[in-house]
C-alpha positions as CSV (number, residue, x, y, z in Angstrom):
1,M,-46.4,72.1,80.9
2,S,-49.2,72.9,78.6
3,S,-50.6,70.4,76.1
4,D,-49.2,72.5,73.2
5,N,-45.7,72.4,74.7
6,K,-45.9,68.7,75.2
7,K,-47.0,68.2,71.6
8,H,-44.0,70.3,70.3
9,S,-41.6,68.5,72.6
10,G,-42.8,65.1,71.3
11,M,-42.4,66.2,67.7
12,A,-38.9,67.4,68.4
13,V,-38.0,64.0,69.8
14,L,-39.5,62.3,66.7
15,C,-37.7,64.6,64.3
16,K,-34.3,64.3,66.1
17,P,-32.0,62.2,63.8
18,D,-31.0,58.8,65.1
19,H,-27.3,58.4,64.3
20,S,-27.2,54.7,65.2
21,V,-29.8,53.9,62.6
22,R,-28.0,55.9,60.0
23,N,-24.7,54.2,60.8
24,T,-26.4,50.8,60.6
25,I,-27.8,51.6,57.1
26,V,-24.4,52.9,55.9
27,R,-22.6,49.8,57.2
28,S,-25.2,47.6,55.5
29,L,-24.7,49.4,52.2
30,Q,-20.9,49.2,52.5
31,I,-21.2,45.4,53.2
32,Q,-23.5,45.0,50.1
33,E,-21.0,47.0,48.0
34,C,-18.1,44.8,49.2
35,E,-20.0,41.6,48.5
36,L,-20.9,42.9,45.0
37,E,-17.2,43.7,44.4
38,E,-16.3,40.2,45.6
39,M,-18.7,38.7,43.1
40,I,-17.7,40.9,40.2
41,L,-13.9,40.6,40.6
42,P,-13.7,36.8,39.9
43,F,-16.1,37.2,37.0
44,A,-14.0,40.0,35.5
45,L,-10.9,37.9,36.0
46,L,-12.6,34.9,34.3
47,L,-13.5,37.1,31.3
48,A,-10.0,38.5,31.1
49,V,-8.5,35.0,31.1
50,F,-11.1,33.9,28.5
51,F,-10.3,36.7,26.1
52,A,-6.6,36.3,26.6
53,L,-6.9,32.6,25.7
54,C,-8.9,33.5,22.6
55,E,-6.4,36.1,21.6
56,A,-3.5,33.7,22.0
57,R,-5.3,31.0,20.0
58,I,-4.9,28.3,22.6
59,Q,-5.4,24.6,21.6
60,G,-5.3,21.3,23.4
61,Q,-2.1,19.3,23.3
62,C,-2.3,16.0,21.3
63,Q,-3.1,13.0,23.4
64,C,-0.4,10.4,22.8
65,E,-2.7,7.4,22.5
66,A,-4.8,9.0,19.7
67,Y,-1.8,10.6,18.1
68,R,0.2,7.4,17.9
69,K,-2.7,5.6,16.3
70,C,-2.9,8.3,13.7
71,E,0.8,8.1,13.1
72,E,0.5,4.3,12.5
73,T,-2.2,5.0,9.9
74,Y,-0.7,8.0,8.1
75,K,3.0,7.8,9.0
76,P,3.7,11.5,8.7
77,Q,7.4,11.1,9.8
78,Q,8.1,8.4,7.2
79,R,7.1,10.3,4.1
80,S,9.7,10.8,1.4
81,F,10.4,14.1,-0.3
82,R,9.2,12.5,-3.6
83,K,5.8,11.8,-2.1
84,C,5.7,15.3,-0.7
85,L,6.7,16.7,-4.1
86,K,4.0,14.7,-5.8
87,T,1.3,16.0,-3.4
88,C,2.4,19.6,-3.6
89,S,2.7,19.6,-7.4
90,R,-0.9,18.4,-7.6
91,I,-2.0,21.2,-5.1
92,A,-0.2,23.8,-7.2
93,G,-2.0,22.9,-10.4
94,D,-1.1,22.7,-14.1
95,E,0.5,26.2,-14.2
96,I,3.7,24.7,-12.8
97,P,6.2,23.9,-15.5
98,K,7.2,20.2,-15.5
99,E,10.9,21.2,-15.3
100,Y,10.5,22.5,-11.8
101,P,9.4,19.3,-9.9
102,K,11.7,17.3,-12.2
103,C,14.6,19.5,-11.1
104,L,13.8,19.2,-7.4
105,N,13.3,15.5,-7.6
106,Q,17.1,15.1,-8.3
107,F,17.7,15.8,-4.6
108,N,15.1,13.3,-3.3
109,H,17.6,11.2,-1.4
110,V,19.2,13.9,0.7
111,L,16.0,15.9,1.2
112,S,14.1,12.8,2.4
113,K,16.8,12.1,5.0
114,T,16.7,15.8,6.0
115,M,12.9,15.7,6.3
116,K,12.9,12.6,8.6
117,C,15.7,14.1,10.7
118,S,13.7,17.4,11.2
119,H,10.8,15.3,12.6
120,S,12.7,12.7,14.7
121,S,15.1,15.1,16.3
122,V,12.4,17.1,18.2
123,G,10.4,14.1,19.6
124,S,6.6,13.5,19.3
125,G,5.4,16.4,21.4
126,C,2.3,14.6,22.6
127,T,1.0,14.1,26.2
128,S,-1.0,11.8,28.4
129,N,-2.4,14.8,30.4
130,E,-5.9,15.7,29.0
131,S,-5.8,19.2,30.5
132,N,-2.6,20.4,28.7
133,V,-3.0,23.4,26.4
134,L,-0.6,25.1,24.0
135,N,-0.3,28.2,21.8
136,S,-1.2,27.5,18.2
137,R,1.8,27.2,15.9
138,N,2.9,29.9,13.5
139,F,4.0,28.2,10.2
140,T,4.1,31.6,8.5
141,K,6.8,32.8,10.9
142,F,8.8,29.6,10.1
143,E,8.4,30.2,6.4
144,E,9.6,33.8,6.7
145,L,12.7,32.7,8.7
146,I,13.6,30.1,6.1
147,Q,13.2,32.6,3.3
148,N,15.3,35.2,5.0
149,E,18.0,32.5,5.5
150,A,17.8,31.4,1.9
151,K,17.5,34.8,0.3
152,E,21.3,35.4,0.0
153,L,22.0,32.0,-1.6
154,A,19.1,32.4,-4.0
155,G,20.4,35.9,-4.9
156,K,23.7,34.4,-5.9
157,V,22.0,32.4,-8.7
158,G,19.8,35.4,-9.7
159,I,16.6,34.3,-7.9
160,D,14.4,36.9,-6.2
161,F,11.6,35.2,-4.2
162,N,9.3,38.2,-5.2
163,D,9.6,37.1,-8.9
164,V,8.4,33.5,-8.2
165,I,4.9,33.0,-9.8
166,E,2.0,32.5,-7.4
167,P,1.3,28.8,-8.1
168,A,5.0,28.0,-7.4
169,Q,4.9,30.0,-4.2
170,K,1.9,27.9,-3.2
171,M,3.9,24.7,-4.1
172,N,7.0,25.9,-2.2
173,R,4.9,26.6,0.9
174,C,3.5,23.1,0.7
175,L,7.0,21.6,0.3
176,L,8.3,23.5,3.3
177,S,5.4,22.3,5.4
178,C,6.8,18.7,5.0
179,F,9.9,19.8,6.9
180,Y,7.8,21.5,9.7
181,P,7.4,18.9,12.5
182,A,5.0,21.1,14.6
183,Q,2.1,20.4,12.2
184,N,1.2,17.4,10.1
185,I,-1.8,15.4,8.9
186,C,-2.4,14.0,12.4
187,T,-2.5,17.4,14.2
188,S,-4.9,18.6,11.5
189,K,-7.2,15.5,11.8
190,L,-7.1,15.5,15.6
191,K,-7.3,19.3,15.9
192,C,-4.5,19.4,18.5
193,G,-1.0,20.8,18.9
194,L,2.4,19.3,19.7
195,F,4.8,20.6,22.3
196,M,7.8,21.8,20.2
197,P,10.6,24.4,20.2
198,N,9.7,27.8,18.8
199,E,9.9,28.5,15.1
200,L,13.4,30.0,15.3
201,R,14.7,26.8,17.0
202,L,12.9,24.6,14.5
203,M,14.6,26.5,11.6
204,D,18.0,26.0,13.3
205,N,17.2,22.3,13.7
206,L,16.2,22.0,10.0
207,L,19.4,23.6,8.9
208,K,21.4,21.4,11.2
209,C,19.6,18.3,9.8
210,A,20.3,19.5,6.2
211,F,24.1,19.9,6.8
212,E,24.2,16.5,8.6
213,N,22.6,14.9,5.6
214,D,24.9,16.3,2.9
215,V,22.7,19.2,1.9
216,S,25.6,21.6,1.4
217,K,25.4,25.2,0.4
218,G,26.3,24.1,-3.1
219,I,23.2,21.9,-3.2
220,M,21.1,24.7,-1.7
221,M,22.2,26.9,-4.6
222,E,21.3,24.2,-7.1
223,L,17.8,23.9,-5.5
224,A,17.5,27.7,-5.8
225,T,18.5,27.4,-9.5
226,C,15.5,25.0,-10.0
227,M,13.3,28.0,-9.4
228,V,14.5,29.8,-12.6
229,S,11.7,28.0,-14.5
230,V,9.0,29.4,-12.2
231,T,9.9,33.1,-12.1
232,R,8.1,35.9,-13.8
233,K,11.4,36.8,-15.6
234,S,11.4,33.3,-17.1
235,E,7.8,33.7,-18.3
236,E,8.6,37.1,-19.9
237,E,11.6,35.6,-21.7
238,T,9.5,32.7,-23.0
239,E,6.9,35.2,-24.3
240,D,9.6,37.2,-26.1
241,E,11.0,34.0,-27.7
242,E,7.5,33.1,-29.0
243,Y,7.0,36.6,-30.3
244,T,10.3,36.5,-32.1
245,E,9.5,33.2,-33.7
């Protein structure tokens, strides 16, 4: 064989593709891709869980030891309706007619018993497990449920919740919070949550406590009548009387 032929033959061998090398490279790339997927998947799941927790507004459950110490200091379950009324009147400001809290105060005895019942009948809701977490509570939902339940009774005495002046709405919201066991001064100070039934069950529990403590439908209608002094209609009538005089 001539030297030229040998040269061409050697070049042909060098240029001939080596399938084993190519397969090795492909397998190596596939392994790296799988390893990358294995690394990314847990990270993606972690991110998904994190954003889900943020969306759900998760909070830690109150630790019993710290919560009970706070209860001993502030006694949220032992407050009377009168104390709650005094606090909420101050929060609402001077725009609230004096007749309104005076009217509500007539029912201090039965409302105080109802308040204590609404708290004691659902337990403390704290835990000794430091890792427990809960969804944040929804007081607004509770408020809506109570208003929907009371709307018909209020309507019978000519009260439309939409006509209640803003300061009185603020005061009413504050008063209702005193009957809401899922949140209190201790959950606020400790920045934690209590394990409680959902808002619908809490409303049912409150109504049950009310009837057990002599808050009849008649008394509920009288409570609604108290709101006459804090409706826009009442304000307009007062202005008309002043204009006439």
